[in-house]
C-alpha positions as a printed Julia matrix, in Angstrom:
134×3 Matrix{Float64}:
 -18.12   -3.44  -11.35
 -20.47   -2.83  -13.99
 -18.39   -0.02  -15.53
 -15.47   -2.21  -15.54
 -17.76   -4.93  -17.45
 -19.03   -2.29  -19.88
 -15.04   -1.02  -20.38
 -14.15   -4.5   -21.0
 -16.74   -5.14  -23.46
 -16.48   -1.81  -25.37
 -12.67   -2.01  -25.65
 -12.99   -6.0   -26.73
 -10.5    -7.09  -24.01
 -10.59  -10.98  -24.3
 -11.96  -12.39  -21.24
  -8.64  -14.67  -20.5
  -6.83  -11.27  -20.32
  -8.75   -9.99  -17.66
  -8.8   -13.14  -15.85
  -5.04  -13.07  -16.03
  -4.66   -9.55  -14.68
  -7.02   -9.96  -11.93
  -5.33  -13.48  -10.76
  -1.76  -11.36  -11.2
  -3.02   -8.41   -9.05
  -4.44  -10.75   -6.42
  -1.16  -12.97   -6.15
   0.85   -9.64   -6.3
  -0.93   -7.89   -3.65
  -0.41  -10.69   -1.33
   3.19  -11.16   -2.23
   3.5    -7.24   -1.67
   1.8    -7.28    1.67
   3.04  -10.27    3.0
   5.45  -10.04    6.33
   8.27  -11.62    4.78
  11.77  -10.19    4.77
  14.01  -10.87    1.83
  17.27  -10.36    1.37
  18.11   -6.55    0.88
  19.77   -7.14   -2.41
  17.06   -9.66   -3.61
  13.99   -6.89   -2.63
  16.18   -3.9    -4.26
  16.63   -5.91   -7.45
  12.89   -7.2    -7.61
  11.95   -3.57   -7.07
  13.2    -2.58  -10.35
  10.62   -4.25  -11.97
   7.95   -5.45   -9.58
   6.62   -4.1    -6.26
   8.4    -5.86   -3.45
   7.52   -6.05   -0.07
   9.92   -3.59    1.37
   9.15   -1.26   -1.43
   5.36   -1.3    -0.71
   5.72   -1.21    3.16
   6.84    2.39    2.85
   3.3     3.16    1.5
   1.69    2.11    4.93
   4.54    4.4     7.04
   2.41    6.68    9.74
   4.51    9.55    7.92
   2.64   11.28    5.4
   5.39   11.87    2.41
   5.66    8.17    2.74
   2.09    7.24    3.03
   1.58    9.0    -0.47
   4.17    7.05   -2.23
   4.56    3.49   -3.54
   1.1     2.98   -4.99
   1.74    0.45   -7.68
   0.41   -3.22   -7.31
   2.41   -5.29   -9.97
   4.77   -3.31  -11.71
   7.07   -0.79  -10.01
   7.78    1.35  -13.18
   4.33    3.34  -12.66
   5.51    4.78   -9.19
   8.91    5.82  -10.79
   7.05    7.5   -14.09
   4.94    9.4   -11.85
   7.42   10.09   -9.01
   5.63    8.81   -6.32
   8.28    5.88   -5.82
  10.15    6.41   -2.34
  12.92    4.51   -0.61
  13.88    4.3     2.92
  17.13    2.58    4.43
  15.35    0.32    6.86
  12.04   -0.72    6.64
  12.18   -2.32   10.17
  12.23    1.12   11.65
   8.9     1.96    9.84
   5.82    2.53   12.19
   2.61    1.76   10.73
  -0.97    3.47   11.29
  -2.79    6.56   10.94
  -2.45    9.06   13.83
  -6.41    9.78   13.86
  -7.06    6.18   14.78
  -4.04    5.39   17.51
  -6.65    5.38   20.22
  -6.71    2.04   22.33
 -10.33    1.37   20.98
  -9.17    1.08   17.47
  -7.34   -1.77   18.46
 -10.29   -3.76   18.38
 -12.24   -5.49   15.08
 -15.66   -3.63   16.21
 -14.68    0.15   16.19
 -12.33   -0.54   13.32
 -15.72   -1.96   11.36
 -17.64    1.56   12.39
 -15.09    3.57   10.97
 -16.41    4.11    7.5
 -19.34    5.57    8.99
 -17.74    7.82   11.77
 -16.16   11.33   11.6
 -12.4    10.89   11.56
 -11.51   11.86   14.95
  -8.85   14.53   15.58
  -5.34   13.15   16.27
  -3.79   13.51   19.58
  -1.17   16.07   18.61
   1.0    14.79   21.61
   1.51   11.45   19.56
   1.63   12.88   16.0
   4.83   11.89   13.76
   7.04   15.02   13.32
   9.54   13.52   10.61
  10.99   10.2     9.18
  10.57    6.71   11.45
  10.21    8.62   14.62
């Protein structure tokens, strides 16, 4: 946070612009993480300009090549420019999560809160993804 403040002050960005960006970013994060279903034509159209819910859902897929995509928060142009934009035909078939944390204990809040201080568990090979949406 201190580094951000130093950068803002040294570049001379007006505080209103910083507040506008932060507010827009928070709003867009809520929008693109919302568990809503827009008509396909609307979601696809929006995703040419902003990050739509279906566009961002791909980023939370269990399938690694999909997880490593659609990073943008506000404008989708960044994923298109950097080659990280990925679409899937049917986002309702996506499976979310990480193979390393499929164990039943990670379905409870306590163990989830401890994960930053634990070694990453070895995933159960029988439960790993082998391809798209399996």
